[in-house]
C-alpha positions as a Markdown table, in Angstrom:
| # | Residue | x | y | z |
|---|---|---|---|---|
| 1 | Unk | -30.6 | -17.6 | 98.5 |
| 2 | Unk | -28.8 | -20.9 | 98.1 |
| 3 | Unk | -30.5 | -23.8 | 99.9 |
| 4 | Unk | -28.4 | -27.0 | 100.1 |
| 5 | Unk | -29.9 | -30.2 | 98.8 |
| 6 | Unk | -28.2 | -33.4 | 99.8 |
| 7 | Unk | -28.1 | -36.3 | 97.4 |
| 8 | Unk | -26.1 | -39.4 | 96.5 |
| 9 | Unk | -24.4 | -39.1 | 93.2 |
| 10 | Unk | -23.3 | -42.2 | 91.3 |
| 11 | Unk | -20.5 | -41.4 | 89.0 |
| 12 | Unk | -19.1 | -44.2 | 86.8 |
| 13 | Unk | -17.5 | -42.7 | 83.7 |
| 14 | Unk | -17.0 | -39.2 | 84.9 |
| 15 | Unk | -15.2 | -37.6 | 87.9 |
| 16 | Unk | -17.1 | -36.7 | 91.1 |
| 17 | Unk | -16.4 | -33.0 | 90.3 |
| 18 | Unk | -18.0 | -33.3 | 86.9 |
| 19 | Unk | -20.9 | -35.3 | 88.4 |
| 20 | Unk | -21.5 | -32.5 | 90.9 |
| 21 | Unk | -21.6 | -29.7 | 88.3 |
| 22 | Unk | -23.9 | -31.8 | 86.0 |
| 23 | Unk | -26.3 | -32.4 | 88.9 |
| 24 | Unk | -26.4 | -28.7 | 89.7 |
| 25 | Unk | -27.2 | -27.9 | 86.0 |
| 26 | Unk | -29.9 | -30.5 | 86.0 |
| 27 | Unk | -31.5 | -28.7 | 89.0 |
| 28 | Unk | -33.0 | -29.7 | 92.3 |
| 29 | Unk | -35.0 | -32.8 | 93.1 |
| 30 | Unk | -37.3 | -31.0 | 95.5 |
| 31 | Unk | -40.3 | -29.3 | 93.9 |
| 32 | Unk | -39.9 | -26.6 | 96.6 |
| 33 | Unk | -36.7 | -25.4 | 95.0 |
| 34 | Unk | -35.9 | -23.8 | 91.7 |
| 35 | Unk | -32.8 | -23.8 | 89.4 |
| 36 | Unk | -31.5 | -20.4 | 88.2 |
| 37 | Unk | -28.7 | -21.9 | 86.1 |
| 38 | Unk | -29.6 | -21.0 | 82.5 |
| 39 | Unk | -30.9 | -24.0 | 80.5 |
| 40 | Unk | -28.8 | -22.8 | 77.6 |
| 41 | Unk | -25.6 | -23.4 | 79.4 |
| 42 | Unk | -23.5 | -26.3 | 78.0 |
| 43 | Unk | -20.8 | -27.9 | 80.1 |
| 44 | Unk | -17.8 | -29.1 | 78.1 |
| 45 | Unk | -15.6 | -30.5 | 80.9 |
| 46 | Unk | -14.7 | -30.5 | 84.5 |
| 47 | Unk | -11.1 | -31.3 | 85.5 |
| 48 | Unk | -9.4 | -31.4 | 88.9 |
| 49 | Unk | -5.7 | -30.6 | 88.7 |
| 50 | Unk | -3.9 | -30.5 | 92.0 |
| 51 | Unk | -6.2 | -28.4 | 94.3 |
| 52 | Unk | -8.0 | -26.6 | 91.5 |
| 53 | Unk | -11.1 | -27.6 | 89.6 |
| 54 | Unk | -11.4 | -26.2 | 86.1 |
| 55 | Unk | -15.1 | -25.9 | 85.0 |
| 56 | Unk | -15.2 | -25.4 | 81.2 |
| 57 | Unk | -18.4 | -24.2 | 79.5 |
| 58 | Unk | -19.2 | -23.7 | 75.8 |
| 59 | Unk | -19.4 | -20.1 | 74.7 |
| 60 | Unk | -22.7 | -21.0 | 72.9 |
| 61 | Unk | -25.7 | -20.2 | 75.1 |
| 62 | Unk | -23.6 | -18.4 | 77.7 |
| 63 | Unk | -26.0 | -15.7 | 78.6 |
| 64 | Unk | -28.2 | -14.8 | 81.5 |
| 65 | Unk | -29.0 | -12.1 | 84.1 |
| 66 | Unk | -26.7 | -11.0 | 86.8 |
| 67 | Unk | -28.7 | -13.1 | 89.3 |
| 68 | Unk | -28.4 | -16.2 | 87.1 |
| 69 | Unk | -24.6 | -15.6 | 86.7 |
| 70 | Unk | -24.2 | -15.0 | 90.5 |
| 71 | Unk | -26.1 | -18.1 | 91.5 |
| 72 | Unk | -24.5 | -20.3 | 88.8 |
| 73 | Unk | -21.0 | -19.4 | 90.1 |
| 74 | Unk | -22.0 | -19.6 | 93.8 |
| 75 | Unk | -23.7 | -23.0 | 93.5 |
| 76 | Unk | -20.8 | -24.5 | 91.6 |
| 77 | Unk | -18.0 | -23.0 | 93.8 |
| 78 | Unk | -19.8 | -23.9 | 97.1 |
| 79 | Unk | -20.5 | -27.4 | 96.1 |
| 80 | Unk | -17.0 | -28.1 | 94.8 |
| 81 | Unk | -15.5 | -26.7 | 98.0 |
| 82 | Unk | -17.3 | -29.4 | 99.9 |
| 83 | Unk | -14.8 | -31.9 | 98.5 |
| 84 | Unk | -11.6 | -32.6 | 100.4 |
| 85 | Unk | -8.5 | -31.1 | 98.8 |
| 86 | Unk | -10.2 | -28.6 | 96.6 |
| 87 | Unk | -8.9 | -25.1 | 97.3 |
| 88 | Unk | -9.9 | -23.1 | 94.1 |
| 89 | Unk | -12.3 | -23.2 | 91.2 |
| 90 | Unk | -11.4 | -21.7 | 87.8 |
| 91 | Unk | -14.1 | -21.1 | 85.2 |
| 92 | Unk | -13.2 | -21.4 | 81.5 |
| 93 | Unk | -15.2 | -20.8 | 78.3 |
| 94 | Unk | -14.1 | -22.9 | 75.4 |
| 95 | Unk | -11.0 | -23.9 | 77.3 |
| 96 | Unk | -9.9 | -20.3 | 77.9 |
| 97 | Unk | -9.9 | -17.9 | 80.9 |
| 98 | Unk | -12.5 | -15.1 | 80.3 |
| 99 | Unk | -13.3 | -11.9 | 82.2 |
| 100 | Unk | -16.9 | -13.0 | 82.8 |
| 101 | Unk | -19.3 | -15.9 | 82.1 |
| 102 | Unk | -22.4 | -13.9 | 81.3 |
| 103 | Unk | -21.1 | -10.3 | 81.4 |
| 104 | Unk | -21.7 | -9.4 | 85.1 |
| 105 | Unk | -19.2 | -11.1 | 87.4 |
| 106 | Unk | -15.4 | -11.3 | 87.0 |
| 107 | Unk | -14.1 | -14.9 | 86.7 |
| 108 | Unk | -10.6 | -14.2 | 85.3 |
| 109 | Unk | -9.0 | -15.4 | 88.5 |
| 110 | Unk | -9.9 | -18.6 | 90.3 |
| 111 | Unk | -12.3 | -18.5 | 93.3 |
| 112 | Unk | -10.3 | -19.4 | 96.4 |
| 113 | Unk | -11.6 | -21.3 | 99.4 |
């Protein structure tokens, strides 16, 4: 299950949305928690346009189990929905909409709050 981990994020050269996703990829600070986001995942960009955040990954290294895909999506979506004004999250691979990130869960349409 997902367990929230509160932390202060200092973001200078990147958006708060991108900072959040990068922190999730880096994993938890607490030694009692584990990160199931695949280490092979490469984040290309995170961009907020209007009320939607576009999370763009490289197609290289985009593989993992159904559990890894589920928790990757859930962590990112739940964390970004904590921000005011964010109503949807759209995942992209190499800048394009895809049916699935890792072959298990549909991401063609944005996740809505």
